[in-house]
N, C-alpha and C positions, 0 to 999 in steps of 0.2 A: 555554493551554487550547485555542487554535486548532489547535495541532499535533495534539492528541489527537483533536479532532473530525475533522480531515482524515484522520488515519490510520485512524480508525474507519470513515470513509466509503469510503476506498480499499480497505480490507481485504475487505469483502464483495464488491466488484466484482471484485477479483482472484480470489476464490474461485469466483465465477460463471464468469469467463474460464477458469480452470483446469478447471472442470467441463465447459465447452463443448469445450475442447481434448482432454480425456480421452475424450470420447465423440463422435468425429467421425462415427460411423455413424448415431447418433441425430439426427433432425432436431429442432432446438430453435427455439422461437418467440422471437424477440428481444423481443417485447412481454411475453411471460410472464416472461422473465428479468428485464426491467426492472421489471415489476410486483412480482416477488418481492423485488428490491433495495429498491424503494420501501417495501414493507410492512415489511421488516427495519429500514430506517432510521427509519420512523415508530415502530416498537416501541422501538427504542433511544432515540429522543428522548423518548417517553412515560416510559420508565423513568428517564431522566436528570431530567426534570421532577419526577417523584415523589420521587426521591432528594434533589434540591435543596430541595423543600418540606419534606421530613422533617428535613433538616439545619437548615433555617431555623427550624422550630418548636422543635427541640432547643436551638439557640443562644438562642432567646428565653426558653425555660424556664430555662436555666442562668443567664442574665443576671438574671432576676427572682429566682431562688434566691440568687444572690450578694448582691444588694441586701438581700433579707430576712435573710440570715445576718448582715449587718453591723448590722441593726436589732435583733437579739435582745438585746444588752446594754441598749439603750435601753428595750426592752419590759420587761426584768427590773427596771430602775430604776423605771419607771412603776408596776409591780405592787407593788414594795416601798413606794413612796411612798403608794400607795392603801391598803395594809395598815396603815400607821402614821397614816393620816388626814391626811397632809401635802399631798395633792393637792386643791387647792381653787381656786376662781376661774378666771382665764383659763388657767391651766396644765391644769386639768381638761378644758376644751374642746379644748385642743391634744392632750392624751392620748387623748381620745375620737376625735378625727379620725385620729390615727395608728393606733389600734386598728381603726377603720372601714376605712382604706385597706389595711392588712395583711390584714384579713379578706376584703375585696373582691378582693385579688390572689390569695387562696387559701391564706394561711398558717393552719395549724391548730395549736392548742395541745392537747397531750395529756398524760396522766399523772394518774391519780387514785389516792388511797390505797386499798388493799384489792384492787387488781387483781392478777392473777397476774403474776409476774415473767417478762419476756421479754427475753433478752439481745440480741435484734435491735433493740429499741426503748428499752431501759432500760440505764442505766449504774449498777452497784451501787457505792455509796460506803461504806455501812455494812452490817454483817452481824450478825444476831442469830438465836437459835433460840427457838421457843415451841411449846407443845403446843396452842395455840389455832388453828394453821394446819395444813392438810393438804398443801399444795403451797407451794413458794417463792412468797412474796407480797411485793409492793412495799407496805410498811406506812406509809411516810412519803415524800412527794414533797419532796425538797430543792430541786430546780429543775425546772420543767416542761420537757417536750420540745416540739419544734416540727417540723412537717413541711409540705412544700410539694408538693402533688399526692401522689405516692407516695414521694417522696424525703425521707428523714430529714435535716433540717438540723442538729438537735441532739438527742441522746437525752435522755430524762428521767433526771435523776440522783436516785436513790432509795435508801432504806434497805430492805434485804431481810431478811425473816424466814423462816427455813427451819423445817420441822417438827422438833420435838425427837425424837430417836431414843430409842425405848424399849429398855432393856437386855434382851437375850435371857435368858429364864429357863431 
């Protein structure tokens, strides 16, 4: 990394020296040349800092997303235990704590029966037709989807119902 910084610093200086040699008739102020170099280096450093901060934030989000992805199976098991009334006592408080932590980290559960089917966020596992719907609809949520920030960790697995085609008369 030091070599890149050194070459970046040397390169603008060489460009300025080349410009000075190319225009010997024009009088150049060495203070103006050095000021321009300093401004250019400050701008490069500011851009470098912004890039590092952006990369650091992205790495942080990816790490949290990876941990949350690993917890999805556990969250599914907790939901099934809750549905069957098997989550009681001390295990219920642990499940509540896990749900609170994942919510605080930004994990969002999505997918409700009756919403329009969107292949970007839904995965169709079953398919049916019905005259009751006008557009392809997720009529049954087989497994909820999860997203972290704007990133889909797992699509909602759904049963899709398409509108029944009416025969042409």
